[in-house]
C-alpha positions as CSV (number, residue, x, y, z in Angstrom):
1,M,90.5,118.1,100.9
2,K,91.9,115.4,103.2
3,H,94.1,112.8,101.5
4,S,92.6,109.3,101.1
5,L,95.3,107.6,103.2
6,A,94.6,110.1,106.0
7,I,90.9,109.3,105.8
8,L,91.7,105.6,106.1
9,R,94.0,106.2,109.0
10,A,91.3,108.2,110.8
11,L,88.8,105.5,110.2
12,R,91.2,102.9,111.6
13,R,91.9,105.2,114.5
14,K,95.6,105.0,114.1
15,T,98.4,107.5,114.3
16,Q,100.9,107.8,111.4
17,I,103.3,105.7,113.5
18,E,100.8,103.0,114.2
19,L,99.7,102.8,110.5
20,A,103.3,102.7,109.4
21,E,104.0,99.8,111.8
22,A,100.9,97.9,110.7
23,L,102.0,98.3,107.1
24,G,105.7,97.6,107.7
25,V,106.9,100.8,106.1
26,S,108.5,103.9,107.5
27,V,106.6,106.8,108.9
28,G,108.0,108.9,106.2
29,I,106.2,106.9,103.5
30,V,102.9,107.4,105.3
31,R,103.6,111.1,105.9
32,N,104.8,111.8,102.4
33,S,101.8,110.0,101.0
34,E,99.4,112.0,103.1
35,E,101.0,115.2,102.1
36,G,101.0,114.3,98.4
37,R,104.8,114.3,98.0
38,G,106.6,111.8,95.9
39,R,105.3,108.6,94.2
40,P,104.7,105.4,96.2
41,S,107.4,102.8,96.0
42,M,106.6,99.2,95.1
43,K,107.4,98.3,98.8
44,A,104.7,100.8,99.9
45,L,102.2,99.5,97.3
46,D,102.8,95.9,98.3
47,A,102.5,96.8,102.0
48,V,99.1,98.5,101.5
49,R,97.9,95.7,99.2
50,D,98.8,93.1,101.8
51,Y,97.4,95.0,104.7
52,L,94.1,95.7,103.0
53,A,93.9,92.7,100.8
54,C,93.1,95.1,97.9
55,S,94.1,95.4,94.3
56,Y,97.2,97.3,93.1
57,D,94.8,99.9,91.5
58,D,93.2,100.6,94.9
59,A,96.6,100.7,96.6
60,V,97.9,103.2,94.0
61,A,94.8,105.3,94.3
62,L,95.0,105.3,98.1
63,L,98.7,106.3,98.2
64,T,98.4,109.0,95.5
65,G,95.2,110.5,96.9
66,T,93.0,109.8,93.9
67,L,90.6,107.5,95.8
68,D,87.6,109.5,96.7
69,A,86.3,109.6,100.3
70,T,83.3,107.3,99.6
71,A,85.6,104.7,98.1
72,V,88.0,104.9,101.0
73,V,85.1,104.3,103.5
74,A,83.9,101.3,101.4
75,L,87.5,99.9,101.3
76,H,87.8,100.4,105.1
77,E,84.4,98.6,105.7
78,R,85.3,95.8,103.4
79,T,88.7,95.1,105.0
80,A,88.4,96.3,108.6
81,A,88.7,93.6,111.4
82,P,85.8,93.8,113.9
83,D,86.5,95.7,117.0
84,A,87.2,93.8,120.2
85,D,84.0,95.2,121.7
86,D,82.0,93.8,118.8
87,R,83.5,90.3,119.4
88,T,82.7,90.4,123.1
89,K,79.1,91.6,122.6
90,G,78.5,88.5,120.5
91,D,79.8,86.2,123.2
92,A,77.8,87.9,125.9
93,A,74.5,87.6,124.1
C-alpha cells in the first residue's frame, strides 16, 4: 500500500525534494515519513499543517500513513491551488 504522503506528493506532481522545499523541511523528513520510519516532529507537523491549512489530526494521519487514499485525495482537492493552465483558460474565455 502506498503511503498517504506519497499519494499526496503524486497528486501534487512533486518530487520528494520539491515537496520538502514547499514544506520547509528536510528531504529526510519526507522520505522517512513515506517509508513509515520514525515519528513526525512538531516542526514537520506544523509545516504540513501550514502548507495544507489542515488540522493537526490530518497532519499526523498524513505523516504517519494512517490517512486512507480517499481522504488524501479529498484533502488534496480541498487545499490544492488551481493549475496555471486553469487560470489562463478562464481569462481566455
